[in-house]
RODO-2510 file (C-alpha; in nm, 4 decimals, decimal comma):
residues 418
     n   res          X          Y          Z
     1     m    -0,1846   -18,4834     2,5160
     2     s    -0,3786   -18,1572     2,5254
     3     i    -0,7578   -18,1555     2,5060
     4     k    -0,7567   -17,9846     2,1661
     5     f    -0,5088   -18,2353     2,0233
     6     r    -0,7184   -18,5272     2,1483
     7     l    -1,0313   -18,3818     1,9886
     8     t    -0,8367   -18,3111     1,6699
     9     l    -0,7346   -18,6769     1,6534
    10     m    -1,0971   -18,7813     1,7074
    11     s    -1,2094   -18,5530     1,4235
    12     f    -0,9385   -18,6837     1,1871
    13     l    -1,0293   -19,0479     1,2508
    14     q    -1,4047   -18,9766     1,2425
    15     f    -1,3925   -18,8918     0,8732
    16     f    -1,0971   -19,1137     0,7796
    17     v    -1,3148   -19,4196     0,8444
    18     w    -1,5717   -19,2835     0,5974
    19     g    -1,3415   -19,1501     0,3278
    20     a    -1,1553   -19,4826     0,3018
    21     w    -1,4437   -19,6313     0,1017
    22     l    -1,7103   -19,3701     0,0216
    23     i    -1,5499   -19,2424    -0,3006
    24     t    -1,4080   -19,5751    -0,4181
    25     i    -1,6941   -19,8129    -0,3399
    26     g    -1,8270   -19,7653    -0,6939
    27     v    -1,5033   -19,9020    -0,8408
    28     y    -1,5263   -20,2041    -0,6070
    29     w    -1,8924   -20,2544    -0,6970
    30     f    -1,8600   -20,2389    -1,0754
    31     q    -1,5074   -20,3665    -1,1429
    32     n    -1,4609   -20,6201    -0,8649
    33     k    -1,8108   -20,7554    -0,8022
    34     k    -1,9498   -20,6619    -1,1465
    35     w    -2,2918   -20,5814    -1,0032
    36     g    -2,5519   -20,3583    -1,1690
    37     g    -2,6044   -19,9834    -1,1571
    38     a    -2,9623   -19,9886    -1,0296
    39     e    -2,8635   -20,1706    -0,7120
    40     f    -2,5651   -19,9418    -0,6627
    41     g    -2,7924   -19,6403    -0,6457
    42     a    -2,9673   -19,8005    -0,3487
    43     v    -2,6380   -19,8242    -0,1569
    44     f    -2,6242   -19,4476    -0,1092
    45     s    -2,9860   -19,4355     0,0044
    46     t    -2,8772   -19,6270     0,3159
    47     l    -2,7015   -19,3095     0,4383
    48     g    -3,0249   -19,1149     0,4182
    49     f    -3,2522   -19,3806     0,5667
    50     a    -3,0135   -19,4436     0,8567
    51     s    -3,0021   -19,0681     0,9202
    52     l    -3,3808   -19,0544     0,9480
    53     f    -3,3833   -19,2056     1,2944
    54     m    -3,0406   -19,3070     1,4250
    55     p    -2,8879   -18,9604     1,4986
    56     a    -3,2011   -18,8505     1,6863
    57     l    -3,2259   -19,1835     1,8707
    58     t    -2,8618   -19,1897     1,9795
    59     g    -2,8836   -18,8210     2,0731
    60     i    -3,1704   -18,9069     2,3072
    61     i    -2,9698   -19,1934     2,4577
    62     a    -2,6690   -18,9636     2,5113
    63     d    -2,8863   -18,6972     2,6720
    64     r    -3,0771   -18,9406     2,8907
    65     w    -2,8864   -19,2600     2,9728
    66     v    -2,5295   -19,3134     2,8447
    67     n    -2,2156   -19,0997     2,8433
    68     a    -2,1771   -18,9546     2,4936
    69     e    -1,8127   -19,0633     2,4582
    70     r    -1,9001   -19,4235     2,5544
    71     l    -2,1932   -19,4427     2,3147
    72     y    -1,9687   -19,2967     2,0448
    73     g    -1,7136   -19,5724     2,1048
    74     i    -1,9754   -19,8484     2,0972
    75     l    -2,1146   -19,7201     1,7681
    76     h    -1,7728   -19,7132     1,6021
    77     i    -1,6958   -20,0667     1,7145
    78     g    -2,0305   -20,1776     1,5695
    79     y    -1,9475   -19,9916     1,2475
    80     a    -1,6118   -20,1692     1,2315
    81     a    -1,7803   -20,5078     1,2731
    82     a    -2,0289   -20,4355     0,9922
    83     l    -1,7593   -20,3107     0,7525
    84     i    -1,5328   -20,6081     0,8061
    85     s    -1,8136   -20,8414     0,7006
    86     l    -1,8833   -20,6635     0,3689
    87     p    -1,6086   -20,8389     0,1673
    88     q    -1,7675   -21,1751     0,2528
    89     v    -2,0983   -21,0746     0,0892
    90     e    -2,1611   -21,2316    -0,2515
    91     n    -2,4860   -21,0697    -0,3667
    92     p    -2,5990   -20,7056    -0,3915
    93     d    -2,9134   -20,7466    -0,1777
    94     t    -2,7181   -20,8757     0,1203
    95     f    -2,4526   -20,6104     0,0619
    96     l    -2,7236   -20,3444     0,0784
    97     a    -2,8568   -20,4858     0,4064
    98     v    -2,5112   -20,5004     0,5683
    99     m    -2,4296   -20,1481     0,4467
   100     f    -2,7535   -20,0236     0,6021
   101     v    -2,6449   -20,1741     0,9350
   102     a    -2,3042   -20,0082     0,8974
   103     m    -2,4691   -19,6713     0,8298
   104     c    -2,6980   -19,7126     1,1308
   105     f    -2,3825   -19,7327     1,3400
   106     y    -2,1841   -19,4625     1,1580
   107     m    -2,4222   -19,1781     1,0685
   108     p    -2,5129   -19,0846     1,4293
   109     t    -2,1440   -19,0570     1,5204
   110     i    -2,1148   -18,7398     1,3091
   111     s    -2,3522   -18,5396     1,5300
   112     l    -2,2279   -18,7164     1,8440
   113     s    -1,8706   -18,6137     1,7660
   114     n    -1,9881   -18,2503     1,7520
   115     s    -2,1677   -18,2809     2,0864
   116     i    -1,8643   -18,4435     2,2488
   117     a    -1,6297   -18,1751     2,1172
   118     y    -1,8579   -17,8919     2,2311
   119     t    -1,9012   -18,0420     2,5784
   120     i    -1,5319   -18,1084     2,6363
   121     l    -1,4241   -17,7680     2,5027
   122     k    -1,6708   -17,5791     2,7210
   123     n    -1,5886   -17,7887     3,0273
   124     s    -1,2252   -17,6973     2,9655
   125     s    -1,3107   -17,3239     2,9354
   126     y    -1,2418   -17,2975     2,5626
   127     d    -1,4308   -17,0724     2,3201
   128     v    -1,6335   -17,3065     2,0990
   129     v    -1,6773   -17,0575     1,8122
   130     k    -1,3041   -16,9936     1,7971
   131     d    -1,1621   -17,3354     1,8845
   132     f    -1,4026   -17,5855     1,7254
   133     p    -1,3516   -17,5039     1,3523
   134     p    -0,9717   -17,5653     1,3589
   135     i    -1,0465   -17,9014     1,5226
   136     r    -1,3202   -17,9885     1,2731
   137     v    -1,0996   -17,9034     0,9745
   138     w    -0,8926   -18,2112     1,0571
   139     g    -1,1986   -18,4219     0,9834
   140     t    -1,1873   -18,3069     0,6226
   141     i    -0,8114   -18,3676     0,6142
   142     g    -0,8790   -18,7173     0,7479
   143     f    -1,1305   -18,7781     0,4681
   144     i    -0,8805   -18,6660     0,2032
   145     a    -0,6019   -18,8713     0,3634
   146     a    -0,8205   -19,1823     0,3570
   147     m    -0,8977   -19,1313    -0,0140
   148     w    -0,5278   -19,1086    -0,0892
   149     v    -0,4386   -19,4100     0,1281
   150     t    -0,6944   -19,6281    -0,0474
   151     s    -0,5905   -19,5036    -0,3903
   152     l    -0,2120   -19,5046    -0,3485
   153     t    -0,2102   -19,8544    -0,1972
   154     g    -0,3948   -19,9801    -0,5053
   155     n    -0,7098   -20,0734    -0,3155
   156     k    -0,9790   -19,8634    -0,4819
   157     a    -1,1203   -20,1762    -0,6492
   158     s    -1,0260   -20,4066    -0,3636
   159     a    -1,2100   -20,5262    -0,0539
   160     n    -0,9118   -20,3949     0,1426
   161     q    -1,0739   -20,0511     0,1490
   162     f    -1,3298   -20,1914     0,3942
   163     y    -1,0586   -20,3558     0,6026
   164     i    -0,8694   -20,0245     0,6207
   165     a    -1,1815   -19,8398     0,7354
   166     s    -1,2809   -20,1159     0,9772
   167     t    -0,9402   -20,1311     1,1451
   168     v    -0,9250   -19,7551     1,2005
   169     a    -1,2899   -19,7471     1,3180
   170     f    -1,2125   -20,0131     1,5811
   171     i    -0,9119   -19,8108     1,6998
   172     l    -1,1280   -19,4965     1,7156
   173     g    -1,3908   -19,6877     1,9134
   174     l    -1,1354   -19,7882     2,1753
   175     y    -0,9779   -19,4420     2,1767
   176     s    -1,3108   -19,2746     2,2500
   177     f    -1,3312   -19,4484     2,5876
   178     t    -1,0225   -19,2502     2,6939
   179     l    -1,1841   -18,9114     2,6245
   180     p    -1,3044   -18,6889     2,9117
   181     k    -1,6463   -18,7905     3,0398
   182     c    -1,9583   -18,6411     2,8779
   183     p    -2,2362   -18,7622     3,1110
   184     p    -2,6103   -18,7312     3,0320
   185     q    -2,7539   -18,3888     3,1151
   186     n    -3,1235   -18,4661     3,0774
   187     l    -3,1723   -18,6509     3,4072
   188     t    -3,5337   -18,7380     3,4791
   189     s    -3,6857   -18,5551     3,7732
   190     k    -3,9721   -18,6683     3,9927
   191     g    -4,3091   -18,6282     3,8246
   192     a    -4,1540   -18,6019     3,4782
   193     s    -4,3803   -18,6525     3,1772
   194     f    -4,3572   -18,9518     2,9439
   195     i    -4,1863   -18,7325     2,6813
   196     e    -3,9214   -18,6281     2,9358
   197     m    -3,8748   -18,9848     3,0588
   198     m    -3,8166   -19,1106     2,7046
   199     g    -3,5800   -18,8234     2,6195
   200     l    -3,7991   -18,6891     2,3381
   201     n    -3,7779   -18,3281     2,4571
   202     a    -3,5786   -18,2177     2,1514
   203     f    -3,8787   -18,2803     1,9265
   204     k    -4,0602   -18,0038     2,1150
   205     l    -3,8275   -17,7678     1,9285
   206     l    -4,0443   -17,8246     1,6210
   207     g    -4,3232   -17,6418     1,8046
   208     n    -4,1125   -17,3262     1,8111
   209     y    -4,1608   -17,1213     1,4921
   210     k    -3,7980   -17,0150     1,4623
   211     m    -3,6578   -17,3609     1,5299
   212     a    -3,9128   -17,5255     1,3019
   213     l    -3,8070   -17,2884     1,0229
   214     f    -3,4433   -17,3710     1,0876
   215     f    -3,5071   -17,7455     1,0608
   216     f    -3,7224   -17,6914     0,7499
   217     f    -3,4408   -17,5065     0,5745
   218     s    -3,1961   -17,7706     0,6988
   219     m    -3,4036   -18,0239     0,5083
   220     l    -3,4043   -17,8112     0,1913
   221     l    -3,0270   -17,7599     0,2087
   222     g    -2,9783   -18,1296     0,2863
   223     a    -3,1307   -18,2029    -0,0532
   224     a    -2,8745   -17,9758    -0,2219
   225     l    -2,5838   -18,1395    -0,0360
   226     q    -2,6360   -18,4664    -0,2219
   227     l    -2,6599   -18,3334    -0,5753
   228     t    -2,2939   -18,2789    -0,6619
   229     n    -2,1912   -18,5864    -0,4619
   230     m    -2,4253   -18,7922    -0,6784
   231     y    -2,3678   -18,6340    -1,0179
   232     g    -2,0451   -18,4303    -1,0096
   233     d    -1,8006   -18,6996    -1,1164
   234     t    -2,0429   -18,8367    -1,3760
   235     f    -2,0888   -18,4859    -1,5185
   236     l    -1,7136   -18,4396    -1,5674
   237     s    -1,6685   -18,7903    -1,7069
   238     d    -1,9443   -18,7333    -1,9639
   239     f    -1,7262   -18,4771    -2,1430
   240     e    -1,5499   -18,7858    -2,2806
   241     k    -1,8394   -18,8156    -2,5287
   242     m    -1,7227   -18,4917    -2,6935
   243     p    -1,4149   -18,5549    -2,9142
   244     e    -1,2576   -18,2176    -2,8330
   245     y    -1,2566   -18,3011    -2,4599
   246     a    -1,2069   -18,6803    -2,4635
   247     e    -0,8353   -18,6674    -2,3774
   248     s    -0,8511   -18,3730    -2,1378
   249     f    -0,7135   -18,3783    -1,7843
   250     v    -1,0638   -18,3183    -1,6478
   251     v    -1,1979   -18,6359    -1,8067
   252     k    -0,8993   -18,8546    -1,7194
   253     y    -0,8687   -18,7293    -1,3616
   254     s    -1,2227   -18,6227    -1,2767
   255     t    -1,1934   -18,7543    -0,9203
   256     i    -0,8854   -18,5402    -0,8560
   257     i    -1,0720   -18,2355    -0,9891
   258     m    -1,3648   -18,3119    -0,7578
   259     s    -1,1279   -18,3527    -0,4608
   260     i    -1,0538   -17,9790    -0,4848
   261     s    -1,3933   -17,9440    -0,3166
   262     q    -1,2715   -18,1280    -0,0070
   263     i    -0,9463   -17,9319    -0,0011
   264     s    -1,1485   -17,6115    -0,0174
   265     e    -1,3453   -17,7250     0,2869
   266     t    -1,0337   -17,7097     0,5025
   267     l    -0,9828   -17,3408     0,4202
   268     f    -1,3423   -17,2321     0,4704
   269     i    -1,3750   -17,4143     0,8021
   270     l    -1,0895   -17,2016     0,9358
   271     a    -1,2669   -16,8863     0,8139
   272     i    -1,5907   -16,9635     0,9997
   273     p    -1,5000   -16,7924     1,3344
   274     f    -1,4313   -16,4624     1,1538
   275     f    -1,7535   -16,4775     0,9519
   276     l    -1,9625   -16,5771     1,2537
   277     r    -1,8385   -16,2870     1,4633
   278     k    -1,8568   -16,0394     1,1758
   279     f    -2,1923   -16,1328     1,0219
   280     g    -2,3711   -16,3700     1,2620
   281     i    -2,5180   -16,7154     1,2194
   282     k    -2,8078   -16,6164     0,9901
   283     y    -2,5879   -16,4486     0,7299
   284     v    -2,3252   -16,7233     0,7402
   285     m    -2,6004   -16,9736     0,6584
   286     l    -2,7299   -16,7390     0,3866
   287     f    -2,3793   -16,7172     0,2352
   288     s    -2,3843   -17,0969     0,2199
   289     m    -2,7080   -17,0969     0,0213
   290     l    -2,5792   -16,8354    -0,2221
   291     a    -2,2601   -17,0404    -0,2591
   292     w    -2,4753   -17,3354    -0,3696
   293     v    -2,6222   -17,1111    -0,6407
   294     l    -2,2676   -17,0422    -0,7625
   295     r    -2,1645   -17,4061    -0,7268
   296     f    -2,4414   -17,5233    -0,9582
   297     g    -2,4366   -17,2200    -1,1907
   298     l    -2,0633   -17,2470    -1,2600
   299     f    -2,1013   -17,6165    -1,3426
   300     a    -2,3791   -17,5243    -1,5894
   301     y    -2,1428   -17,3182    -1,8040
   302     g    -1,8074   -17,4870    -1,7348
   303     d    -1,6131   -17,7141    -1,9702
   304     p    -1,2645   -17,8766    -1,9728
   305     a    -1,1160   -17,6087    -2,2020
   306     g    -1,2102   -17,2395    -2,1947
   307     g    -1,4561   -17,2981    -1,9114
   308     l    -1,2159   -17,4937    -1,6925
   309     w    -1,1834   -17,1973    -1,4564
   310     m    -1,5576   -17,2236    -1,3877
   311     i    -1,5267   -17,5889    -1,2903
   312     i    -1,2303   -17,5148    -1,0631
   313     l    -1,4063   -17,2153    -0,9061
   314     s    -1,7180   -17,4260    -0,8509
   315     c    -1,5086   -17,6768    -0,6572
   316     i    -1,3557   -17,3956    -0,4486
   317     v    -1,6972   -17,2439    -0,3750
   318     y    -1,8139   -17,5854    -0,2510
   319     g    -1,6107   -17,5341     0,0667
   320     m    -1,8251   -17,2362     0,1647
   321     a    -2,1470   -17,4007     0,0469
   322     f    -2,0935   -17,7151     0,2530
   323     d    -1,9156   -17,5903     0,5652
   324     f    -2,0922   -17,2632     0,6313
   325     f    -2,4314   -17,4254     0,6726
   326     n    -2,3287   -17,7500     0,8409
   327     i    -2,1001   -17,5998     1,1026
   328     s    -2,2868   -17,2740     1,1619
   329     g    -2,6095   -17,4743     1,1814
   330     s    -2,4538   -17,7024     1,4389
   331     l    -2,3401   -17,3972     1,6371
   332     f    -2,6896   -17,2475     1,6098
   333     i    -2,8257   -17,5621     1,7776
   334     e    -2,5552   -17,5397     2,0424
   335     t    -2,6328   -17,1768     2,1259
   336     s    -3,0130   -17,1935     2,0972
   337     t    -3,1097   -17,5043     2,2948
   338     d    -3,1059   -17,6150     2,6556
   339     n    -2,7935   -17,8103     2,7519
   340     r    -3,0129   -18,1048     2,8595
   341     i    -3,1310   -18,1741     2,5034
   342     r    -2,8362   -18,0613     2,2909
   343     s    -2,7255   -18,4088     2,1818
   344     s    -3,0851   -18,4856     2,0830
   345     a    -3,1138   -18,1529     1,8990
   346     q    -2,7885   -18,2164     1,7109
   347     g    -2,9288   -18,5557     1,6137
   348     l    -3,2491   -18,3907     1,4914
   349     f    -3,0418   -18,1485     1,2803
   350     m    -2,8554   -18,4443     1,1320
   351     m    -3,1846   -18,6235     1,0651
   352     m    -3,3246   -18,3294     0,8693
   353     t    -3,0094   -18,2674     0,6590
   354     n    -2,8630   -18,6129     0,5952
   355     g    -3,1897   -18,8007     0,6405
   356     v    -3,5073   -18,6370     0,5107
   357     g    -3,3238   -18,3839     0,2948
   358     a    -3,0833   -18,6371     0,1445
   359     i    -3,3594   -18,8826     0,0569
   360     l    -3,5784   -18,6141    -0,1007
   361     g    -3,2841   -18,4717    -0,2940
   362     s    -3,1850   -18,8139    -0,4244
   363     l    -3,5344   -18,9277    -0,5230
   364     v    -3,6648   -18,6002    -0,6682
   365     s    -3,3475   -18,5176    -0,8622
   366     g    -3,3272   -18,8739    -0,9963
   367     y    -3,6861   -18,8609    -1,1209
   368     a    -3,6518   -18,5094    -1,2665
   369     i    -3,3280   -18,5873    -1,4519
   370     q    -3,4696   -18,9056    -1,6022
   371     a    -3,8053   -18,7485    -1,6939
   372     y    -3,7034   -18,4018    -1,8146
   373     f    -3,3276   -18,3812    -1,8682
   374     t    -3,2352   -18,7025    -2,0518
   375     d    -3,2642   -18,7254    -2,4314
   376     a    -3,3784   -19,0202    -2,6404
   377     n    -3,0224   -19,1536    -2,6581
   378     g    -2,9803   -19,1522    -2,2807
   379     n    -2,7543   -18,8442    -2,2771
   380     k    -2,8045   -18,6042    -1,9875
   381     m    -2,8630   -18,2339    -2,0504
   382     w    -2,6084   -18,1223    -1,7930
   383     s    -2,6314   -17,7474    -1,8461
   384     e    -3,0078   -17,7521    -1,7893
   385     i    -2,9687   -17,9869    -1,4914
   386     w    -2,7226   -17,7594    -1,3112
   387     l    -2,9235   -17,4471    -1,3914
   388     s    -3,2375   -17,6027    -1,2420
   389     f    -3,0406   -17,6875    -0,9280
   390     a    -2,9081   -17,3293    -0,9142
   391     i    -3,2608   -17,1883    -0,9394
   392     y    -3,3712   -17,4205    -0,6585
   393     a    -3,0868   -17,3002    -0,4334
   394     l    -3,1634   -16,9355    -0,5145
   395     i    -3,5311   -16,9774    -0,4201
   396     v    -3,4300   -17,1412    -0,0903
   397     a    -3,1871   -16,8551    -0,0170
   398     i    -3,4500   -16,5859    -0,0824
   399     l    -3,7091   -16,7615     0,1347
   400     f    -3,4532   -16,8074     0,4134
   401     f    -3,3544   -16,4404     0,4050
   402     v    -3,7161   -16,3255     0,4249
   403     l    -3,8597   -16,5779     0,6719
   404     f    -3,5785   -16,6637     0,9149
   405     k    -3,5364   -16,3943     1,1799
   406     h    -3,2221   -16,4087     1,3912
   407     k    -3,0549   -16,0989     1,5330
   408     h    -2,6773   -16,1060     1,5474
   409     n    -2,5379   -16,0360     1,8935
   410     p    -2,1624   -16,1133     1,9165
   411     k    -2,1586   -16,0811     2,2971
   412     e    -2,4487   -16,3241     2,3356
   413     l    -2,2792   -16,5700     2,0992
   414     e    -1,9600   -16,5621     2,3059
   415     q    -2,1569   -16,6002     2,6285
   416     h    -2,3272   -16,9162     2,5050
   417     t    -2,0133   -17,0791     2,3651
   418     q    -1,7603   -17,0292     2,6409
***
């Protein structure tokens, strides 16, 4: 098998083992186990809390002590073991604890998979900017495929969704040991400081104004990433309360409508090399922020009838909003940091987006919606909610444009990624 095919398979499986349960766990929770809604909200916080420390920690280990591909395999095997034990859990508190363990194993593999792909591609003389996005797009396809497998096999309310994910995660863990070696680059030299010995060098990046700004905006965008994941399906389902929309396709098949977002991702990932070379990393990230403004704004005015086109367009725009920042941000880390700390830096990026940002987005939006955008009858004021999110994204975009200085140099970008 070619190097690119092997990395494509890794990317496909990486997100298959997440998509097999992430969208359908709510059905399992409420219909199968019949547990409460308050506890279910805490399940998704495990993703954020695990991302606070695990990506950075495993990045340090990969930079300092253990081959990245081996560590990646160990983490997926641990993830498989945690998932396979979930169906045996009979109370929500224990379920939450086991899910947190599973997320501690899984969340760092996202940034590690990027580091592994970058290392192997460059060692094989490939152009990362050109060749990585078509590989990464198969991760999104894997996520969609997993959703369909779980749904079409009738397991969206069944514990089998965890067995499906666990089995594939175990296979991926074993497969990773066959990948080309990605040895640690941050080898300790004589007279090294404590920070160097412990592999904490990546945190020095926060002392650099430009890098600190980048991580700060990563946190702010990380908050936005969670909002439609948390509320999108509920927003569409709530149209059922309006008689004129109760029997609409949008209400009956809200999950299918939302899946357009993932399909859109596959197209925008493939467009990233063109946009990066044409506009540069800063403007690609800025386009992402402006796309979030559109994502939220279109939801604010959309409805299942005359405004259906707005809902569909919002889902299409999501591909640019999500991919352009995540992938271009990952490439910014790759091209702006020393090769000895890149795994750690990728972990720090993950920590700020899916950790700090995700937790802040979840907690602040939850409080704001309950306090300011919910009426006396418990109905949510969706138009106002989405408009407030759009204003937030617009403010972030303006601040990023003004404060973040990064000159586009296509030749320099190619030099760093080949």
